[in-house]
C-alpha positions as CSV (number, residue, x, y, z in Angstrom):
1,X,0.0,-0.1,0.2
2,X,1.4,3.5,-0.8
3,X,1.0,6.8,0.9
4,X,-1.7,7.9,-1.2
5,X,-3.8,4.6,-0.8
6,X,-4.4,5.4,2.9
7,X,-6.1,8.1,4.4
8,X,-4.2,10.4,6.7
9,X,-4.0,9.3,10.3
10,X,-6.1,11.2,12.8
11,X,-3.9,12.7,15.7
12,X,-5.5,11.4,18.8
13,X,-3.7,14.1,20.6
14,X,-6.2,16.6,19.0
15,X,-8.8,15.0,21.3
16,X,-7.3,17.0,24.2
17,X,-8.4,20.4,22.3
18,X,-11.7,19.5,20.9
19,X,-15.1,19.4,22.5
20,X,-18.6,18.9,21.4
21,X,-19.9,21.8,19.7
22,X,-23.5,21.3,20.9
23,X,-23.1,19.7,24.6
24,X,-19.4,21.4,25.4
25,X,-18.3,18.1,26.5
26,X,-15.3,15.9,25.7
27,X,-15.3,13.6,23.0
28,X,-14.2,9.9,22.6
29,X,-12.5,8.5,19.7
30,X,-14.1,5.6,17.4
31,X,-11.2,4.4,15.4
32,X,-13.4,1.8,13.6
33,X,-15.7,4.3,12.3
34,X,-13.3,7.1,12.1
35,X,-15.5,9.5,14.3
36,X,-15.3,11.5,17.4
37,X,-18.2,10.5,19.7
38,X,-20.2,13.0,22.0
39,X,-22.2,10.7,24.2
40,X,-23.6,13.9,26.2
41,X,-25.0,15.0,22.7
42,X,-25.7,11.7,21.1
43,X,-23.6,12.5,17.9
44,X,-21.0,11.1,16.2
45,X,-18.6,13.6,14.1
46,X,-17.0,12.1,11.0
47,X,-13.2,12.4,10.5
48,X,-12.5,12.9,6.8
49,X,-8.9,12.9,5.5
50,X,-7.7,13.0,9.1
51,X,-9.8,16.2,9.9
52,X,-12.6,16.0,12.2
53,X,-15.7,17.8,10.7
54,X,-17.3,19.5,14.1
55,X,-20.5,20.8,12.5
56,X,-23.7,19.5,14.1
57,X,-25.4,19.2,10.6
58,X,-22.6,16.5,9.5
59,X,-22.9,14.7,12.7
60,X,-24.5,11.2,12.7
61,X,-27.1,10.8,15.4
62,X,-26.2,7.7,17.7
63,X,-28.6,4.8,18.2
């Protein structure tokens, strides 16, 4: 696999600086789904090309 075949990795240290834009609480990282999860808000924010998309409109509602 070449460098262009894989998406950039998410820097887990970024979690320390990010909070949920809706609940203002901390996030957890779901590596399998490539999402940042806010249990308080019931939302999962996607990580695209190594960059978290912290928009409520782009978040997936948790089951």
